[in-house]
Every structure is written in C-alpha cells, then in structure tokens.
VOPAGU-2260 file (C-alpha; in pm, 1 decimal, decimal comma):
REM VOPAGU-2260
SITE   aa  ch    i         X         Y         Z
SITE  UNK   A    0   -2790,1    3312,6    7732,0
SITE  UNK   A    1   -2915,2    3314,9    8087,1
SITE  UNK   A    2   -2917,4    3622,5    8312,6
SITE  UNK   A    3   -2622,3    3505,7    8523,1
SITE  UNK   A    4   -2415,2    3414,0    8219,2
SITE  UNK   A    5   -2471,5    3758,9    8063,0
SITE  UNK   A    6   -2374,8    3920,4    8397,1
SITE  UNK   A    7   -2066,0    3708,8    8413,2
SITE  UNK   A    8   -1975,5    3806,3    8057,4
SITE  UNK   A    9   -2027,9    4177,9    8136,1
SITE  UNK   A   10   -1789,9    4142,0    8448,8
SITE  UNK   A   11   -1535,6    3965,4    8247,5
SITE  UNK   A   12   -1544,1    4237,5    7972,3
SITE  UNK   A   13   -1510,1    4516,9    8238,6
SITE  UNK   A   14   -1214,1    4331,0    8393,4
SITE  UNK   A   15   -1052,7    4285,6    8054,7
SITE  UNK   A   16   -1095,7    4659,5    7987,0
SITE  UNK   A   17    -949,3    4757,0    8309,8
SITE  UNK   A   18    -650,7    4517,4    8257,0
SITE  UNK   A   19    -603,9    4663,4    7914,2
SITE  UNK   A   20    -609,8    5015,3    8059,1
SITE  UNK   A   21    -348,6    4933,1    8314,8
SITE  UNK   A   22    -121,9    4785,9    8058,0
SITE  UNK   A   23    -166,1    5082,8    7820,4
SITE  UNK   A   24     -88,9    5321,3    8105,4
SITE  UNK   A   25     224,5    5125,6    8198,1
SITE  UNK   A   26     336,5    5131,0    7828,8
SITE  UNK   A   27     279,3    5494,4    7813,7
SITE  UNK   A   28     480,2    5566,7    8142,7
SITE  UNK   A   29     757,4    5343,4    8014,1
SITE  UNK   A   30     774,0    5524,0    7688,1
SITE  UNK   A   31     771,7    5865,5    7867,1
SITE  UNK   A   32    1050,5    5769,7    8108,3
SITE  UNK   A   33    1268,5    5634,5    7820,7
SITE  UNK   A   34    1210,8    5951,4    7630,8
SITE  UNK   A   35    1297,5    6168,6    7938,3
SITE  UNK   A   36    1608,4    5963,9    8017,2
SITE  UNK   A   37    1735,4    5976,2    7661,6
SITE  UNK   A   38    1688,4    6348,8    7622,5
SITE  UNK   A   39    2008,1    6543,2    7560,8
SITE  UNK   A   40    1922,6    6779,4    7846,9
SITE  UNK   A   41    1946,7    6485,9    8086,9
SITE  UNK   A   42    2326,1    6465,5    8024,9
SITE  UNK   A   43    2400,5    6844,6    8042,9
SITE  UNK   A   44    2561,6    6987,8    8356,8
SITE  UNK   A   45    2341,2    7244,4    8516,2
SITE  UNK   A   46    2053,8    7117,0    8319,9
SITE  UNK   A   47    1801,1    7316,5    8527,3
SITE  UNK   A   48    1966,2    7655,7    8428,1
SITE  UNK   A   49    1929,0    7854,2    8113,3
SITE  UNK   A   50    2169,2    7768,3    7829,1
SITE  UNK   A   51    2472,4    7993,3    7802,3
SITE  UNK   A   52    2488,3    7997,7    7420,0
SITE  UNK   A   53    2255,0    7948,6    7129,2
SITE  UNK   A   54    2449,1    7635,2    7037,4
SITE  UNK   A   55    2383,9    7486,0    7370,8
SITE  UNK   A   56    2019,1    7567,2    7339,5
SITE  UNK   A   57    1995,1    7401,1    7006,4
SITE  UNK   A   58    2178,8    7092,1    7152,6
SITE  UNK   A   59    1937,9    7074,8    7450,5
SITE  UNK   A   60    1628,5    7083,7    7232,4
SITE  UNK   A   61    1757,6    6852,3    6967,3
SITE  UNK   A   62    1602,7    6552,3    7121,0
SITE  UNK   A   63    1233,8    6465,1    7121,3
SITE  UNK   A   64    1030,7    6717,0    7298,1
SITE  UNK   A   65     736,6    6630,6    7524,4
SITE  UNK   A   66     400,6    6748,9    7386,1
SITE  UNK   A   67      73,7    6746,8    7562,4
SITE  UNK   A   68    -203,7    6522,2    7404,6
SITE  UNK   A   69    -457,4    6701,4    7184,6
SITE  UNK   A   70    -794,9    6803,2    7332,8
SITE  UNK   A   71    -952,9    6513,1    7133,3
SITE  UNK   A   72    -708,7    6259,8    7275,5
SITE  UNK   A   73    -774,8    6394,0    7633,3
SITE  UNK   A   74   -1147,6    6375,6    7578,6
SITE  UNK   A   75   -1123,5    6022,8    7446,3
SITE  UNK   A   76    -917,5    5913,9    7745,8
SITE  UNK   A   77   -1171,3    6064,1    7990,5
SITE  UNK   A   78   -1444,9    5879,7    7809,4
SITE  UNK   A   79   -1272,8    5539,6    7840,8
SITE  UNK   A   80   -1229,0    5568,6    8217,9
C-alpha cells in the first residue's frame, strides 16, 4: 500500500469512528429521554415536591431509575474520545 493510500485509509477509519460515536451518543440520548418521559414521576402532579405518603413514594420509584455509569464505563468512554 502506498503512503497516500494508507493515510486515506486512516482518515476514513477516523471518520467512521466519529460517525459511529455520534450515532451511539444519539441512541443513548434517545433511550434516556424515553426513559425519563415514561417514568411514573413524570405523570404525577407536583412531581418536584416530596411524596405525601409512602404509597406515593413507592409509585414514583416504581419505574426504571437512572443510574450513573460505572467507573469502568466512564473510563472506557474517555479512552474512546
């Protein structure tokens, strides 16, 4: 392979990695927004206030809860940037 062909191939790989990263980020954002919009707390009046009863607390937390990624996942994401 000539030097220009290898440079072109490297550029193409970098571009493909960037496009894949953008698509992955869009998929994650869409998943997160869907999760937040479908959460039971989204449909409760006064959702920013504390629950009045224990039953209301259980209802609000019955949906999927948001979790931070693990330290390993955060480190892997930093390496792939």
